[in-house]
C-alpha positions as CSV (number, residue, x, y, z in Angstrom):
1,M,19.2,54.5,52.8
2,I,17.2,54.5,56.4
3,K,17.5,58.8,56.1
4,R,15.7,58.4,52.8
5,V,12.9,56.2,53.9
6,N,12.9,58.2,57.3
7,K,11.5,61.0,54.9
8,V,9.0,59.2,53.7
9,V,7.5,58.1,56.7
10,K,7.0,61.6,58.4
11,D,5.1,60.6,61.2
12,S,7.8,57.8,62.8
13,P,11.3,58.1,64.2
14,K,12.8,55.1,62.2
15,P,11.0,52.9,59.2
16,P,8.4,50.3,60.6
17,S,9.8,47.2,61.8
18,A,8.7,43.9,58.8
19,E,8.2,42.1,61.7
20,H,6.4,39.1,59.6
21,G,8.6,39.6,56.2
22,I,5.3,41.9,54.8
23,V,5.0,45.4,53.7
24,I,1.8,46.4,52.6
25,L,1.1,48.7,50.0
26,I,-2.4,50.4,49.8
27,D,-2.6,52.2,46.1
28,P,-5.4,54.8,47.1
29,P,-8.0,55.8,44.3
30,S,-6.7,59.4,42.9
31,Y,-2.3,60.5,42.8
32,H,-3.6,63.0,45.4
33,Y,-3.2,60.6,48.3
34,H,0.2,59.9,47.1
35,E,3.3,59.9,49.7
36,N,1.1,58.4,52.1
37,L,-1.1,61.1,52.4
38,F,-4.1,58.7,52.5
39,F,-3.1,57.9,55.8
40,D,-3.0,61.7,56.6
41,L,-5.7,63.2,59.0
42,E,-3.8,67.0,59.1
43,T,-4.7,66.7,55.3
44,P,-7.2,68.8,53.5
45,L,-8.4,66.2,52.1
46,N,-9.7,64.6,55.0
47,R,-13.1,66.3,55.1
48,D,-15.7,65.0,57.3
49,K,-13.0,62.9,58.6
50,T,-13.0,60.6,55.5
51,L,-9.2,59.3,55.6
52,N,-9.7,58.4,59.6
53,P,-10.1,54.3,58.8
54,N,-7.3,54.8,56.9
55,S,-4.9,56.3,59.4
56,E,-6.5,54.1,62.0
57,L,-5.9,50.6,59.7
58,R,-2.2,51.4,59.0
59,D,-1.9,52.0,63.4
60,I,-3.3,48.9,63.3
61,L,-1.4,46.9,61.1
62,Q,2.0,48.2,62.1
63,S,1.4,47.9,65.5
64,S,1.4,44.3,64.8
65,G,4.4,44.6,62.2
66,Y,3.4,45.1,59.1
67,P,5.0,48.8,57.8
68,V,1.9,50.1,55.7
69,F,2.8,52.6,52.6
70,T,0.7,54.3,50.0
71,A,1.4,51.7,46.6
72,D,3.3,54.7,44.5
73,L,6.2,55.1,47.7
74,Y,7.6,51.1,47.0
75,D,10.6,52.4,44.4
76,K,11.6,54.4,47.6
77,I,11.2,51.9,50.2
78,Y,12.4,48.7,48.5
79,D,15.7,48.6,49.2
80,Y,15.2,49.2,52.7
81,Y,12.8,45.6,52.9
82,K,14.5,43.9,50.3
83,G,13.9,40.1,51.1
84,C,10.4,41.2,51.9
85,L,6.8,40.4,50.3
86,F,4.8,43.4,49.5
87,H,1.3,42.8,49.5
88,Y,-0.7,44.7,46.9
89,W,-4.1,46.4,47.6
90,S,-6.0,48.2,45.3
91,F,-8.3,50.7,47.3
92,G,-10.3,52.0,44.5
93,A,-6.8,52.6,41.7
94,T,-8.2,52.3,38.8
95,S,-8.5,48.5,37.1
96,L,-5.6,49.0,35.2
97,R,-3.7,50.7,37.1
98,A,-4.4,47.6,39.9
99,L,-3.3,44.9,37.0
100,K,-0.3,46.9,35.5
101,F,1.4,47.7,38.7
102,N,4.0,44.8,39.5
103,G,7.8,44.8,41.2
104,K,9.7,42.6,43.1
105,G,8.4,40.5,45.7
106,V,4.8,42.2,44.7
107,K,2.0,39.8,45.9
108,K,-1.8,41.2,44.6
109,I,-3.9,40.2,47.4
110,G,-7.0,42.7,47.0
111,A,-9.0,44.9,44.5
112,V,-11.7,46.9,45.9
113,L,-13.5,49.1,43.0
114,F,-15.9,52.1,45.3
115,E,-17.1,53.3,42.2
116,P,-20.1,52.1,40.2
117,P,-20.3,51.2,36.8
118,L,-21.8,54.4,36.3
119,V,-19.1,56.4,37.8
120,K,-16.0,54.5,36.0
121,P,-17.4,52.4,34.1
122,N,-14.3,51.0,32.7
123,D,-13.4,49.1,35.8
124,Y,-15.7,46.7,35.2
125,L,-14.5,45.5,31.8
126,Y,-11.7,44.0,33.6
127,I,-13.6,42.0,36.3
128,E,-12.2,38.6,35.1
129,R,-8.4,39.8,34.9
130,L,-8.9,40.9,37.9
131,A,-10.3,38.1,39.4
132,Q,-7.3,36.5,37.7
133,T,-4.9,38.5,39.2
134,F,-5.2,39.3,42.8
135,E,-7.2,36.6,46.0
136,Y,-10.1,38.8,46.4
137,V,-12.1,41.1,44.2
138,F,-14.1,43.2,46.2
139,L,-17.3,44.6,44.5
140,H,-20.4,46.2,45.2
141,N,-22.3,42.7,45.0
142,T,-21.6,39.3,43.8
143,T,-24.3,38.2,42.1
144,G,-23.8,40.2,38.6
145,D,-25.1,43.2,38.9
146,G,-23.4,46.1,37.0
147,F,-20.5,43.1,35.3
148,S,-20.6,39.7,33.8
149,I,-17.8,36.9,34.9
150,P,-18.7,34.0,32.9
151,D,-15.9,31.4,35.1
152,P,-17.5,29.8,37.8
153,A,-14.0,29.2,39.6
154,L,-12.8,32.8,39.7
155,A,-16.3,34.3,40.9
156,Q,-15.4,32.3,43.8
157,K,-12.6,35.4,44.6
158,L,-15.1,37.6,44.3
159,K,-16.4,39.3,47.6
160,K,-19.2,41.9,48.8
161,F,-17.5,45.2,49.6
162,Y,-18.9,46.9,52.7
163,W,-18.3,50.6,52.6
164,T,-16.8,51.5,56.2
165,N,-18.8,53.5,58.5
166,K,-18.0,55.3,61.7
167,D,-18.9,58.3,63.8
168,Y,-16.4,60.4,63.9
169,E,-17.8,63.4,64.4
170,S,-19.6,62.5,67.8
171,A,-23.1,63.4,66.3
172,G,-24.7,61.5,69.1
173,K,-23.7,64.4,71.5
174,L,-26.2,66.8,70.4
175,G,-27.1,68.7,73.4
176,G,-28.1,72.2,73.3
177,E,-28.5,72.2,69.8
178,P,-31.4,74.2,68.3
179,K,-34.5,72.6,67.0
180,R,-34.3,71.2,63.6
181,L,-35.7,72.7,60.6
182,S,-38.9,70.6,59.5
183,K,-37.2,70.4,55.8
184,I,-34.9,68.5,53.7
185,A,-31.5,69.0,53.6
186,L,-29.2,68.0,50.1
187,I,-25.6,67.4,50.2
188,A,-24.0,67.2,47.2
189,G,-21.4,68.3,44.4
190,A,-23.1,69.5,40.9
191,H,-22.5,67.3,38.2
192,F,-24.8,68.0,35.4
193,S,-22.8,65.7,32.0
194,K,-24.5,62.2,33.5
195,A,-27.7,63.7,34.9
196,K,-30.3,61.2,33.4
197,T,-33.8,60.9,35.0
198,D,-33.1,56.9,35.5
199,N,-29.8,57.9,37.9
200,G,-29.2,59.7,41.2
201,Y,-27.3,63.0,39.3
202,G,-30.7,63.3,37.3
203,K,-33.4,62.7,40.4
204,R,-31.3,65.1,42.9
205,L,-31.7,68.1,40.1
206,V,-35.8,67.0,39.8
207,A,-36.0,67.3,43.7
208,I,-34.1,70.6,43.3
209,K,-36.2,71.3,40.9
210,K,-39.7,70.2,42.4
211,V,-39.1,70.8,45.9
212,G,-35.8,73.1,46.5
213,F,-37.3,76.1,44.4
214,K,-40.3,76.1,46.4
215,G,-38.8,76.4,49.8
216,F,-38.8,73.2,51.1
217,L,-35.3,71.7,50.4
218,D,-31.9,73.3,51.1
219,L,-29.1,72.5,48.8
220,Y,-25.3,72.2,50.3
221,G,-22.0,71.6,48.2
222,F,-19.4,72.4,45.9
223,G,-20.0,73.8,42.2
224,W,-23.1,74.8,41.7
225,R,-22.3,78.0,41.0
226,A,-19.5,77.3,38.3
227,I,-19.5,77.5,34.7
228,Q,-18.2,73.2,33.6
229,F,-17.0,72.5,30.5
230,R,-18.0,69.1,30.1
231,A,-21.8,70.7,30.3
232,P,-21.7,74.1,29.6
233,L,-25.3,74.8,28.9
234,L,-26.6,72.8,31.4
235,S,-24.4,74.6,33.9
236,I,-25.1,78.1,32.9
237,Y,-28.9,77.3,32.9
238,W,-29.0,75.8,36.7
239,Y,-26.9,79.0,37.6
240,L,-29.3,81.2,36.5
241,K,-32.5,79.0,37.8
242,F,-30.7,79.9,41.1
243,Y,-30.4,83.6,40.7
244,L,-34.1,83.6,39.6
245,V,-35.2,81.7,42.6
246,G,-33.0,83.0,45.2
247,L,-31.6,79.6,46.0
248,T,-28.4,80.1,47.8
249,V,-25.9,77.3,48.0
250,T,-23.5,76.6,50.5
251,Q,-20.4,75.2,51.2
252,P,-20.1,73.0,54.8
253,E,-17.0,71.9,56.6
254,K,-19.1,69.1,57.9
255,K,-22.0,66.7,56.9
256,S,-22.9,66.4,60.5
257,D,-22.6,70.6,60.7
258,V,-25.8,70.4,58.0
259,Y,-27.6,67.4,59.3
260,K,-28.3,68.1,63.0
261,R,-30.2,71.3,61.8
262,Y,-32.3,68.9,59.9
263,D,-35.2,66.6,60.3
264,F,-34.5,64.8,56.5
265,S,-31.9,64.0,54.3
266,L,-31.8,63.7,50.6
267,C,-29.9,60.7,50.1
268,F,-29.9,59.5,46.9
269,E,-27.0,57.1,45.5
270,N,-25.6,58.1,42.1
271,M,-26.9,55.0,40.9
272,A,-29.7,52.1,41.4
273,M,-27.6,48.8,41.3
274,S,-28.3,46.2,44.0
275,G,-25.5,46.4,47.4
276,Y,-24.5,49.9,46.3
277,V,-25.1,51.3,49.8
278,T,-22.4,53.9,50.1
279,E,-21.8,56.6,53.2
280,K,-24.8,59.4,52.5
281,I,-27.4,57.1,54.2
282,F,-24.9,56.3,57.3
283,D,-24.0,60.0,57.4
284,S,-27.8,60.8,57.9
285,F,-28.3,58.2,60.7
286,F,-25.3,59.6,62.6
287,A,-26.6,63.0,63.0
288,G,-30.4,61.8,63.9
289,C,-31.1,62.8,60.4
290,I,-33.8,60.9,58.6
291,P,-32.6,59.8,55.0
292,I,-35.0,60.1,52.0
293,Y,-33.5,57.1,50.2
294,W,-33.1,55.9,46.3
295,G,-30.3,53.3,45.6
296,A,-29.7,50.1,45.4
297,P,-32.5,48.0,45.6
298,D,-31.8,45.3,48.1
299,I,-31.4,48.0,50.4
300,N,-34.0,46.2,52.4
301,D,-31.3,43.6,53.4
302,Y,-28.6,46.2,54.4
303,V,-30.6,48.2,56.5
304,P,-34.5,48.3,58.0
305,E,-36.9,49.9,56.7
306,N,-38.4,51.5,59.2
307,C,-35.1,53.6,59.7
308,F,-35.7,55.9,56.4
309,I,-38.1,56.8,54.0
310,S,-38.3,55.0,50.8
311,L,-38.6,57.4,47.6
312,N,-39.4,54.2,45.4
313,N,-42.9,54.1,47.4
314,F,-44.4,57.7,46.0
315,A,-45.2,58.4,42.8
316,T,-43.2,61.6,42.5
317,I,-40.9,63.5,45.2
318,E,-43.3,65.8,45.7
319,A,-45.1,63.3,47.1
320,C,-42.6,61.9,49.0
321,A,-41.4,65.6,50.3
322,K,-45.1,65.8,51.2
323,Y,-45.2,62.9,52.8
324,C,-42.1,63.8,55.2
325,L,-43.1,67.4,56.2
326,D,-46.7,66.5,57.2
327,L,-45.0,63.7,59.9
328,T,-45.7,65.0,63.6
329,E,-42.9,64.7,66.2
330,E,-44.1,62.2,67.0
331,E,-43.8,60.4,64.2
332,K,-40.3,61.6,63.5
333,E,-39.2,60.2,66.5
334,T,-39.9,57.0,65.9
335,Y,-37.8,56.9,63.1
336,R,-34.8,58.2,65.1
337,S,-35.3,55.4,67.3
338,A,-35.9,52.8,64.7
339,I,-32.0,54.8,63.6
340,D,-30.5,54.0,67.6
341,H,-31.7,50.6,67.6
342,F,-30.2,49.4,64.0
343,L,-26.5,51.6,64.9
344,E,-26.5,49.7,68.3
345,S,-27.3,45.8,66.6
346,P,-25.1,43.5,64.9
347,E,-26.5,44.4,61.6
348,F,-24.8,47.3,61.2
349,K,-21.0,46.2,62.5
350,K,-20.2,44.5,58.8
351,F,-20.9,48.8,58.1
352,S,-19.0,49.7,61.1
353,A,-15.9,47.6,60.1
354,G,-16.0,47.2,56.3
355,I,-13.6,47.1,53.7
356,H,-11.0,48.2,57.0
357,G,-11.9,45.8,58.9
358,F,-11.6,42.8,56.5
359,V,-7.6,43.6,55.9
360,S,-7.3,44.2,59.7
361,D,-8.9,40.9,60.1
362,F,-6.9,39.3,57.4
363,Y,-3.5,40.2,58.9
364,K,-4.5,38.7,62.3
365,S,-4.2,35.3,60.8
366,D,-0.2,34.8,60.1
367,S,-1.2,31.4,58.1
368,K,-3.4,33.9,55.7
369,A,-0.9,36.7,55.2
370,G,1.9,34.8,54.2
């Protein structure tokens, strides 16, 4: 049995010891991360080092005596850890999958909904059931914006979810970099089927048409030159528009490689929802790039307003772009100084620790973990 588990835990000479009688199972958002790839820094899935927090969390927990596996490996490791409790955490798995997951010794601790209702609407149909089943349910907000949970007792289980944001690209070490382009960078995948005038997908398309086609915005990302079966006519339309205006789209290896070369970045969340603040604005911060933000209506509760340019302060995207491009070097440095101050402040710590920090702290207390 040890030989079989060793094959699963590729980076360890023997299965980690469950010193506290607890094994931690983390269920990732997609099957692509199964077989412990959720913690693998060498996989191509670790684009922009998004898996680094997962790997760090596993290292912290296993060094403290808590073995960590992706939840799909439960059946393979059960016999070796028989008699232990298996703490189950859903990290972006669908609500139905999280509810259905079961097994001997499984205790459901936390369910994290990474995506908003626009992206995964079905997840929000099961908030009440998740609260009945898990000790904690992590959402972008606990105020009911985007979901409903009428039972006040169950509502007490809801916790604010913070994306984990850390500067793994060392973007602050930019010595010798060329002068920044006085333009706007947009890094986004092509999403046509969900695009509406009142959501981020649609607003990005408007920005490309109104600003990018005039040469003030450079677009980077995947899928812009492909025909999408969910939106074939729209994808063909945009392909032809790019061809006619001569707009090229490249796919960067790292976001920081782009942002460190630009004065401004377009940071639009996928939808407007209270507390829905993702990695987008922070990726820009880390590279000293000034964000043009749209999304969470309460963004000022989390990020000082002098750190970014709010699209909501302008009648049109064209007016916003003009304001940005008319800023003097001194005015742009004022924004960057405010960004640096925020990143060094206690207010940023909730984002630098994020959900991974919560899980780590949870297991620092034996009384909680047991």
